N, C-alpha and C positions, 0 to 999 in steps of 0.2 A: 454276266460273266462269260457265258457261251459266246456272245457276239464279240466282246472286247478281248477276252483272254486274260484280263487283269485279275489279280487276287481280290478276294472279297473280305472286308472287315465289317462285322455287324454286331449289334447288341439286340437281343430279343428275349422275350419272356415265354415260358412254357408252363402249362398247368400239370402239376405232378399228380400221381395216383391219389394222394390224400388231399387234393384240391389246393395245395400250396402253390403259390406263384414263385417260380424259380427263374432267376435272370442268368443269361449266358452271354459271354463274349466269345464270338466265333471268328476264327481265321480260316478261310477256305481258299484252295487254289485248284486250278485245272491240271489234271494229269492226262497227258496225250500219248497216243500210240507212236510207234517209231516213225510212221509216215506223217505225223503231225496232226492226225485227226483226234478230236476230243474223245477221251476214253471214259474217265469218271472224275468226280469232284472229291477231293480229299480235304476234310475239315477237322479242326481241333476246337473244342468248346471248353471254356473255363467257367466254372460256377462263380459268379460275382454277386450272388444274392446278398451276402453280408456287406460287401462293398457298397451296393446300391442302398441298403438300409442305412449304412453310416452316412452316405451322401445325403439321403433324405433327412436324417436327423440333424446333420450339419446345416442343411438349408433351412430347416425349421428353426434352428437356433439363430441363424443369421437373420431370418425374418423377424424373430422375436426381438433380437437386439436392435434391428433397424426400427421396429415399431416403438421400442422404448426410447431410442435416441431422438426419434422424430416427435415424440409426445412430451418429453421433459421440457421444462421452461428454460433450462440452462443452455448456454451456447456450447456445443460440442463439435470439435473439429479434429481431424486426424491429419498429420503431416508426415511426409516422408523425410529422409535424412537430408534432403536438399532444401527443405522448408516449403515444399509444394503441397497443396491440399489434395488429399485423396478421399476425404469424407467431410461433409458440410451439412449439419442437420437443419431442421426447419426453423429452429430458434435463431440460428445464424442467418437464415434467409430473411426472417421477419425483421431482425435487428438491422441488418445491413442493406436490405433491399435488393440483394443479388440472389439469383437462383443458383442452386448447387451446380447446375450444368455450366454456368458461366465461370465458376470458381475452380472446379476440379482441374488440377494440372498447373494452376498458376501459383506463383510465389506469394506468400502472405505479405511480404514487404512491398510488393508491387500494387497491392489492392487497398489495404486498409490502414497500415501504420502511417502516422504522421512522421515527418522527417526527424523530429527531435527524439522519437522513441526507437528509431531503427538501430542505433548503436547498442542500446541496452537490450534490444531483442536478440541481436546476434550474440551478445555475451551470454544471455540466458539459454539460447539455443545450443551454443557450444557446450554448456554444462549438461544439458539434457542428452546430447549425443554421446557425451562421456559417461552417461548413466547416473549423473548427479541430479537430484531433484531440488530445484531452487524453492524458496518460500513463495507464498502467494504474493503476486505483484499486480499492479494496475498499469494499463496502457490505454491509449486513445485509438479507437477505430473510427474511420471515416466512412459514412454511409454513401449510398448512391447519390443521395441528395446533398452531399458534402456537409452533413451534420456530424458533429463530433460526439461520440458516445464513449463514456468512461467504462471500461470493462475490468472487473477484478478476476484475475486468472489463477488457476491452479493447474499443475501439469503432472503427467506421469508418462511412462514409456512402456512399449511392448517389446519384449526381447524374443529372439529366436531360440532354437534348440541348443545352440552353443552359448547362449547368454549374451550375445551381442544385441545392441539396440537396433531395432528395425523400423519402428514407427513411434511417433510422438503424439500423445493425446493431450489436447488443451481443452479445459473446461472453464467457462467464464460466466459471470453474472453481470448484467448491465446495472451499474450502480450510479448512473448519471443523475437520476432523480433523487435518490437517497443522499448523494453528495450535495446536491443543490439544497435539499431540505436541511441537511446538517450545517451547510454554510449559512443558510438563513438563520437557523437557531443560534449559531455562533455570533453572527452579526448583531442579532437582537440582544444577545447576552452582552456583547461588547458595548452596544449603545447604552444599555441599562447600567453597565458598570461605569461608563464615562459620566452618565447622568448623576449617579450616586456620588462619584468623585467630585463633580462640580457642585452638587448640593452640599457636600461636606465642606468644601473649600469656601464657596460663596455664601452659603446659607448658615449652616451651623458654625462655621469658623468665624464669620462676621458677628454672629449673635454672641458667641462666647467672648469675642474681643470687646464687644460693648459691655458685657457683664464684668469683664476684667477691669475695664476703665471705671465703671461705676463703683466696683469694689475698692479700687485704688483711691478714688475720691472719698469713699466712706472711711477708709483707713486713715487718710490724712486728716479728715475732720475729727475722728475719734482721738487721734494723737494730739491735735490742737486743744482738745478738751481734757487731755490726760486721762482718758477713759481706759479702764482695764480691758475693754473689748477691742482695743486697737490691735493687739497681738492676734486675736481670733480673725479679725478682718484681714490681717496680713497673710494668715494661713489660707484663707479663702482665695486671696489673690494668687498665691502660689499654685493652689490646686486648679484654679481656672486656667492659668497659664500652661500648666502641664496638659490639661485637656485640649487647649488650643494646639499645642505641639503635636499631640497624638492625632488630632483631627487632620492636621496638615500632613503628617506622615501617611495616614490612611488615604488621603486624597491623592498624594503622590503615587502610591501603589496602584490605586484604581485609575488614575489619570496621568500616565507617564507623558512627558513632554517629547513627542515624536513628530512634531509638525514639519520640521525641516530635515534636510538630508543628513545633518550632523546629530539629529535627535537621538538615534540609537546609541551612539557612542557616549553621549552625555548621560543618558538614562541608565546604561549599564554601569558606568562609573559611579553614579549615585546609588544604584542598587548595591554594589560592592561596599560602598561606604556605610550604607544603612545596616547591612548585615553585620559588619564589624561593630558598629555602635550598639545595635540591639542585642546581638547574640554573643558578642565578645569572641568571635571566631575570625581569625585572619582571612580576609577575602580580598583578592586582587583582580583588577581588570587589566588585561593586556591587549594591546592593539598596535600592530606595527604600521606606522603611517596613519593616514586618514582614510577611513572607510565611509564613503557617502552612499546612502541608499535613497533612490529617487521616488519611492512609494511609501507613504506613511503607513498604509495597511500592512505591508510586509514588515516594516520596522516594528509595528505593534505586535505582530505574531511572534517575531524573533524575541522581542523583549519578554513576552509572557512565557515563551519556552524556557528562556534563561531563568526567569523568576520561579517557574515551577520546578525546574531542575535543582536550583539552589534550595528551595523549600523541601524537596524530597531528601536532599542530602542532609539538611539540618534535622529533619524529623526521624530519619531511619539509619543514617550512617555514622553519626557521632564523629564528624570530621575534625581534624586539627587545622586544616587549611583548605580553602576553596579558591580556584582560579577560573575566572570568566574570560574567555579568549575570543576575539573577533578577528577573522582573517579574510583578506581579499584575494585577488588573483583570479586564475582561470576557474578554480573550484572554491568559491568563497564558503566559509564555514563559521558557525557559532558553536562554541563548545563550553561545557561546564565540567570541570575536573575536580575531584576531591580525593583525599587520602583516607577515607573512612572504611567501613566494613566491606564494601564491594557488593556488586549485584550477583545473585546466585543463579539466575535463570539465563537461558540462551536467548539471543535476539536475532531475528524477530521471534516473539513468543507464540505459543499456541493461542488460538482465540479464547478469550475469557481468562487468560492466565496472568493478566496485568491489571493494576489498579486504574482508576479513572484518570489520575494525573498523567500517567504514561500514555494512555489512550488519547487524551486531549493534546498532549505534546505531539504525538504522531500525526494526529489529524491536522493540527496547525501547520506542521511541516508539509503535509500533503497539499494544504490549501495554497501554499506559496510556491508549489512546484518543486519542493525539496524532499529530502529523505532524512529520517531520524535514525540514529544508531546509538545503541546503549551497550557498552561493553566494560568488562572488568580490566583495570590496568594491570600491566605486568608486575608491578610492585604492590598490588592491592588498590583499593579505591575503585571509583566508578567514573567513567567519562561518558557524558551525554553530548552527542554532536549532531548538529543539523546543517547539512549542506543545502545551499539554495542557489538559484540561477544567477550567473554572473551578469545577465542582462539588466538586473535591477540596480547594479552599481552605477554610480555617477562619477565621472572623472572630475578631479579637482582642477579648477582653473587657476 
């Protein structure tokens, strides 16, 4: 300071009489004589011991939080209000193959999101910036090796002193393998269901048909002999025919005809007819135009969603009318609407708050790239709707 003449700003520690370490922030300047020669140094010191302790405690808390974030198995990232990364924990690094230093400052949509997920991301991000917390959702992240990983996300926000949102925290779990296992279980279940349907139709159905034929022959022979047992034989024939009809109905439920692009429409129409016949509840199938679906697997999932929704309505809502509706266009949708008691819970529900039927419907919707929505109608009743990608639609030639 003597050489340069510039003021001095410094922080230093001193040892007090009682051996306490006291931190000072000192501002000092040169005081000169009238002829410009240095005269003395004048300084003012501020005791910043409490401030330094607070800084040390804050740093310790940050170190603890960092250690927790880097050891948890969940993906944790912090975004600014522009969608750029400002924190990227080690689980994110392991899952994506990118180091945090490569990611910090870059926009999430530029690195990981697949094109089809970007519009939905911006919709959810706008909700978060407005302070609204969306439900748990899934998106696909692309790794450095171009592998697609399915991540189930939950989000929260950090607000400033004035309550405005400053940062967005996203926490995710890689569910790629669990989804794959669930898909395998569902496929095995579907194969077994189809096998049972074929066995009922081709095995038990044919066997009962043979029994019915033999019983009919026996009835005719007994009548020719004017035997009193002819009426009993006729009753046996009727019972066997009823068993054949029930077997065929069960095989149709287990093995819907969805092999061609028109299969879903015909199967939904048959479902509505069977509901009316079996339960005496008016059930109508509505479809504007011809909706052709080029993948039998997707048709099968949609059919079972409608089947489960109708079954739930009949079991729990005591409806007077059910409508099954299939719509095409830019946002194709399958819906089942009733005028029954209505659903009492919000959708999407909290984990574990719904029965197995709704869980399976939701999973089937997810399997075909769609979304399930369950809501109470304005005039009562419940509407279960499943939107699915328009890419599966086939144009009618």
